[in-house]
C-alpha atoms as a printed R data frame, in Angstrom:
    type eleno elety resid chain resno       x       y       z
1   ATOM     1    CA   MET     A     1  85.774  79.815 101.440
2   ATOM     2    CA   GLN     A     2  87.537  83.173 101.238
3   ATOM     3    CA   LYS     A     3  90.048  83.706  98.460
4   ATOM     4    CA   ASN     A     4  93.553  84.996  99.150
5   ATOM     5    CA   PHE     A     5  93.930  88.609 100.252
6   ATOM     6    CA   SER     A     6  90.226  89.314 100.063
7   ATOM     7    CA   TYR     A     7  88.470  91.772 102.378
8   ATOM     8    CA   PRO     A     8  84.864  91.980 101.142
9   ATOM     9    CA   LEU     A     9  82.480  94.690 102.376
10  ATOM    10    CA   LYS     A    10  78.760  94.650 101.711
11  ATOM    11    CA   LEU     A    11  77.039  97.970 101.034
12  ATOM    12    CA   GLU     A    12  74.664  97.519 103.989
13  ATOM    13    CA   ASP     A    13  77.669  97.283 106.366
14  ATOM    14    CA   ILE     A    14  79.124 100.632 105.248
15  ATOM    15    CA   LYS     A    15  78.228 103.757 107.226
16  ATOM    16    CA   GLN     A    16  78.182 107.420 106.294
17  ATOM    17    CA   SER     A    17  80.989 108.124 108.734
18  ATOM    18    CA   VAL     A    18  84.557 107.336 107.702
19  ATOM    19    CA   GLN     A    19  85.569 103.733 108.387
20  ATOM    20    CA   LYS     A    20  89.276 102.829 108.482
21  ATOM    21    CA   TYR     A    21  90.711  99.455 107.549
22  ATOM    22    CA   ASN     A    22  94.307  98.279 107.862
23  ATOM    23    CA   LEU     A    23  95.294  95.442 105.578
24  ATOM    24    CA   LYS     A    24  98.539  93.554 106.022
25  ATOM    25    CA   ALA     A    25  99.473  90.634 103.819
26  ATOM    26    CA   SER     A    26 100.441  87.386 105.516
27  ATOM    27    CA   LYS     A    27 103.291  85.210 104.248
28  ATOM    28    CA   GLU     A    28 100.819  83.172 102.160
29  ATOM    29    CA   ASP     A    29  99.252  86.372 100.843
30  ATOM    30    CA   LEU     A    30 102.672  87.690  99.780
31  ATOM    31    CA   THR     A    31 103.230  84.536  97.727
32  ATOM    32    CA   TYR     A    32  99.769  84.898  96.169
33  ATOM    33    CA   ILE     A    33 100.384  88.590  95.346
34  ATOM    34    CA   ALA     A    34 103.761  87.773  93.755
35  ATOM    35    CA   GLU     A    35 102.116  85.163  91.521
36  ATOM    36    CA   LEU     A    36  99.286  87.538  90.670
37  ATOM    37    CA   MET     A    37 101.644  90.426  89.817
38  ATOM    38    CA   LYS     A    38 104.068  88.088  88.011
39  ATOM    39    CA   VAL     A    39 107.094  89.252  89.999
40  ATOM    40    CA   PRO     A    40 109.749  87.103  91.720
41  ATOM    41    CA   ALA     A    41 108.654  88.085  95.236
42  ATOM    42    CA   VAL     A    42 106.668  90.535  97.318
43  ATOM    43    CA   LYS     A    43 108.568  91.340 100.511
44  ATOM    44    CA   SER     A    44 105.811  93.362 102.205
45  ATOM    45    CA   PHE     A    45 102.358  94.746 101.493
46  ATOM    46    CA   VAL     A    46 100.461  97.042 103.870
47  ATOM    47    CA   SER     A    47  97.475  99.223 103.053
48  ATOM    48    CA   GLU     A    48  95.417 101.699 105.033
49  ATOM    49    CA   ILE     A    49  92.018 102.196 103.428
50  ATOM    50    CA   ASN     A    50  89.212 104.613 104.312
51  ATOM    51    CA   VAL     A    51  85.627 104.059 103.223
52  ATOM    52    CA   GLN     A    52  82.763 106.548 103.370
53  ATOM    53    CA   LEU     A    53  79.256 106.382 101.936
54  ATOM    54    CA   HIS     A    54  77.667 109.612 100.737
55  ATOM    55    CA   GLY     A    55  73.998 108.642 100.956
56  ATOM    56    CA   LYS     A    56  72.414 111.578  99.144
57  ATOM    57    CA   GLU     A    57  74.743 111.298  96.177
58  ATOM    58    CA   ARG     A    58  74.738 107.488  96.392
59  ATOM    59    CA   ILE     A    59  78.522 107.534  96.037
60  ATOM    60    CA   LEU     A    60  80.899 105.257  97.918
61  ATOM    61    CA   ASN     A    61  84.307 106.882  98.319
62  ATOM    62    CA   VAL     A    62  87.342 104.643  98.939
63  ATOM    63    CA   TRP     A    63  90.772 106.178  99.492
64  ATOM    64    CA   GLY     A    64  93.997 105.367 101.211
65  ATOM    65    CA   SER     A    65  97.628 104.457 100.881
66  ATOM    66    CA   ILE     A    66  99.697 101.403 100.084
67  ATOM    67    CA   HIS     A    67 103.255 100.555 101.034
68  ATOM    68    CA   ALA     A    68 104.824  97.559  99.323
69  ATOM    69    CA   GLU     A    69 108.287  96.217  98.645
70  ATOM    70    CA   ILE     A    70 108.476  94.291  95.390
71  ATOM    71    CA   GLU     A    71 111.378  92.234  94.070
72  ATOM    72    CA   HIS     A    72 111.968  92.714  90.357
73  ATOM    73    CA   ILE     A    73 114.422  91.442  87.766
74  ATOM    74    CA   SER     A    74 116.184  94.209  85.874
75  ATOM    75    CA   VAL     A    75 115.621  94.051  82.116
76  ATOM    76    CA   VAL     A    76 119.095  95.539  81.650
77  ATOM    77    CA   SER     A    77 121.352  93.564  83.996
78  ATOM    78    CA   LEU     A    78 119.033  90.620  84.835
79  ATOM    79    CA   GLU     A    79 119.859  91.173  88.519
80  ATOM    80    CA   HIS     A    80 117.227  90.907  91.241
81  ATOM    81    CA   PHE     A    81 116.496  94.098  93.172
82  ATOM    82    CA   VAL     A    82 113.823  95.327  95.596
83  ATOM    83    CA   ARG     A    83 111.875  98.518  94.897
84  ATOM    84    CA   PRO     A    84 109.641 100.223  97.479
85  ATOM    85    CA   TYR     A    85 106.235 101.555  96.410
86  ATOM    86    CA   ASP     A    86 104.303 104.232  98.289
87  ATOM    87    CA   ILE     A    87 100.965 104.811  96.609
88  ATOM    88    CA   ASP     A    88  98.070 107.126  97.461
89  ATOM    89    CA   PHE     A    89  94.778 106.401  95.732
90  ATOM    90    CA   GLU     A    90  91.103 107.315  95.566
91  ATOM    91    CA   VAL     A    91  88.318 105.323  93.909
92  ATOM    92    CA   LYS     A    92  84.601 106.100  93.726
93  ATOM    93    CA   PHE     A    93  81.681 103.729  93.288
94  ATOM    94    CA   ASP     A    94  78.117 104.576  92.276
95  ATOM    95    CA   THR     A    95  75.876 102.538  94.563
96  ATOM    96    CA   SER     A    96  72.834 103.037  92.318
97  ATOM    97    CA   LEU     A    97  74.469 101.579  89.191
98  ATOM    98    CA   LYS     A    98  74.099  97.902  88.457
99  ATOM    99    CA   PRO     A    99  76.962  96.264  86.497
100 ATOM   100    CA   ALA     A   100  74.524  95.165  83.768
101 ATOM   101    CA   ALA     A   101  73.399  98.779  83.313
102 ATOM   102    CA   VAL     A   102  76.902 100.030  82.652
103 ATOM   103    CA   VAL     A   103  77.506 100.456  78.942
104 ATOM   104    CA   GLU     A   104  80.575 101.600  77.118
105 ATOM   105    CA   GLU     A   105  80.575 105.340  76.751
106 ATOM   106    CA   GLU     A   106  83.006 107.766  75.240
107 ATOM   107    CA   PHE     A   107  84.812 109.820  77.833
108 ATOM   108    CA   ASP     A   108  87.618 112.295  78.086
109 ATOM   109    CA   ILE     A   109  90.833 111.113  79.732
110 ATOM   110    CA   ASP     A   110  90.424 113.819  82.397
111 ATOM   111    CA   ASP     A   111  86.899 112.708  83.315
112 ATOM   112    CA   GLU     A   112  86.416 111.081  86.686
113 ATOM   113    CA   ILE     A   113  85.348 107.479  86.154
114 ATOM   114    CA   ILE     A   114  83.015 106.013  88.741
115 ATOM   115    CA   ASP     A   115  82.807 102.226  89.066
116 ATOM   116    CA   SER     A   116  79.733 100.188  89.908
117 ATOM   117    CA   LEU     A   117  79.428  97.742  92.794
118 ATOM   118    CA   LYS     A   118  79.739  94.040  92.090
119 ATOM   119    CA   ASP     A   119  77.497  91.676  94.045
120 ATOM   120    CA   GLY     A   120  76.327  94.526  96.275
121 ATOM   121    CA   GLY     A   121  79.736  95.345  97.720
122 ATOM   122    CA   ILE     A   122  83.437  95.895  97.245
123 ATOM   123    CA   ASP     A   123  86.612  93.958  97.993
124 ATOM   124    CA   LEU     A   124  89.206  96.153  99.711
125 ATOM   125    CA   GLY     A   125  91.969  93.647  98.970
126 ATOM   126    CA   ALA     A   126  91.172  93.648  95.261
127 ATOM   127    CA   ILE     A   127  91.089  97.458  95.190
128 ATOM   128    CA   ALA     A   128  94.502  97.689  96.881
129 ATOM   129    CA   LEU     A   129  96.037  95.088  94.559
130 ATOM   130    CA   GLU     A   130  94.632  96.851  91.503
131 ATOM   131    CA   GLN     A   131  96.187 100.138  92.606
132 ATOM   132    CA   LEU     A   132  99.565  98.428  93.084
133 ATOM   133    CA   ALA     A   133  99.336  96.752  89.665
134 ATOM   134    CA   LEU     A   134  98.738 100.138  88.048
135 ATOM   135    CA   GLU     A   135 102.051 101.402  89.454
136 ATOM   136    CA   LEU     A   136 104.283  98.448  88.515
137 ATOM   137    CA   ASP     A   137 106.830  99.086  85.774
138 ATOM   138    CA   ASP     A   138 106.502  96.817  82.730
139 ATOM   139    CA   PHE     A   139 110.257  96.946  82.144
140 ATOM   140    CA   PRO     A   140 111.844  97.315  85.576
141 ATOM   141    CA   ARG     A   141 115.430  98.409  85.941
142 ATOM   142    CA   GLN     A   142 117.524  99.483  88.861
143 ATOM   143    CA   GLU     A   143 117.947 103.179  89.459
144 ATOM   144    CA   GLY     A   144 120.680 104.576  87.259
145 ATOM   145    CA   GLU     A   145 120.784 101.615  84.861
146 ATOM   146    CA   VAL     A   146 120.923 102.548  81.204
147 ATOM   147    CA   PHE     A   147 120.648 100.199  78.252
148 ATOM   148    CA   ASN     A   148 123.498 100.776  75.792
149 ATOM   149    CA   PHE     A   149 123.161  98.938  72.508
150 ATOM   150    CA   LYS     A   150 126.167  98.375  70.282
151 ATOM   151    CA   SER     A   151 125.571  96.762  66.933
152 ATOM   152    CA   GLU     A   152 127.877  93.938  65.949
153 ATOM   153    CA   PHE     A   153 127.729  95.207  62.380
154 ATOM   154    CA   ASP     A   154 129.306  98.340  61.054
155 ATOM   155    CA   GLU     A   155 127.318 100.677  58.808
156 ATOM   156    CA   GLU     A   156 128.639  99.194  55.547
157 ATOM   157    CA   THR     A   157 127.735  95.616  56.566
158 ATOM   158    CA   THR     A   158 124.281  96.755  57.635
159 ATOM   159    CA   ILE     A   159 123.673  98.433  54.267
160 ATOM   160    CA   LYS     A   160 124.816  95.311  52.354
161 ATOM   161    CA   ALA     A   161 122.567  93.094  54.469
162 ATOM   162    CA   ASN     A   162 119.563  95.290  53.805
163 ATOM   163    CA   PRO     A   163 117.191  93.358  51.507
164 ATOM   164    CA   PHE     A   164 116.050  96.606  49.888
165 ATOM   165    CA   SER     A   165 119.574  97.623  48.848
166 ATOM   166    CA   ILE     A   166 119.147  95.690  45.591
167 ATOM   167    CA   LEU     A   167 116.364  98.063  44.607
168 ATOM   168    CA   LYS     A   168 118.892 100.881  44.370
169 ATOM   169    CA   LYS     A   169 120.652  99.009  41.547
170 ATOM   170    CA   ILE     A   170 117.496  98.751  39.479
171 ATOM   171    CA   LYS     A   171 117.141 101.710  37.146
172 ATOM   172    CA   LYS     A   172 113.877 102.891  35.803
């Protein structure tokens, strides 16, 4: 049984020429993606993904673009709004690495990180969803919204309520 929005590719099915895949989420997939991303709704999700195997280097290159429309709830106004996402991405996999052989290493933030294959292949759906998740805002707000905080206490009340204010009265 195939899980939702899953497009698995086995390494032996991937050629050295560029292969193109178009993924479009069905209505059921959109519901699944919304639950996965913890957003109220996903209105659309389309991805065009290219895959190419570089045999000599044993590198699998996956790149493409994603277009999605995600419904969010503003953390400022609590209103629902839809934000479009247009994402370009590139991911590389080392076909010679086994997941068990990968150990934690120190790396520089600018270093290119190459993943290993899991179960002898990749899942294009999972890659696309991961790239979308990386772009989602943790605290979404509509364009132009600004959070303005006004304290209900004036400065004098705040100073009196400060539990450390009593320490000022103590003399050494």
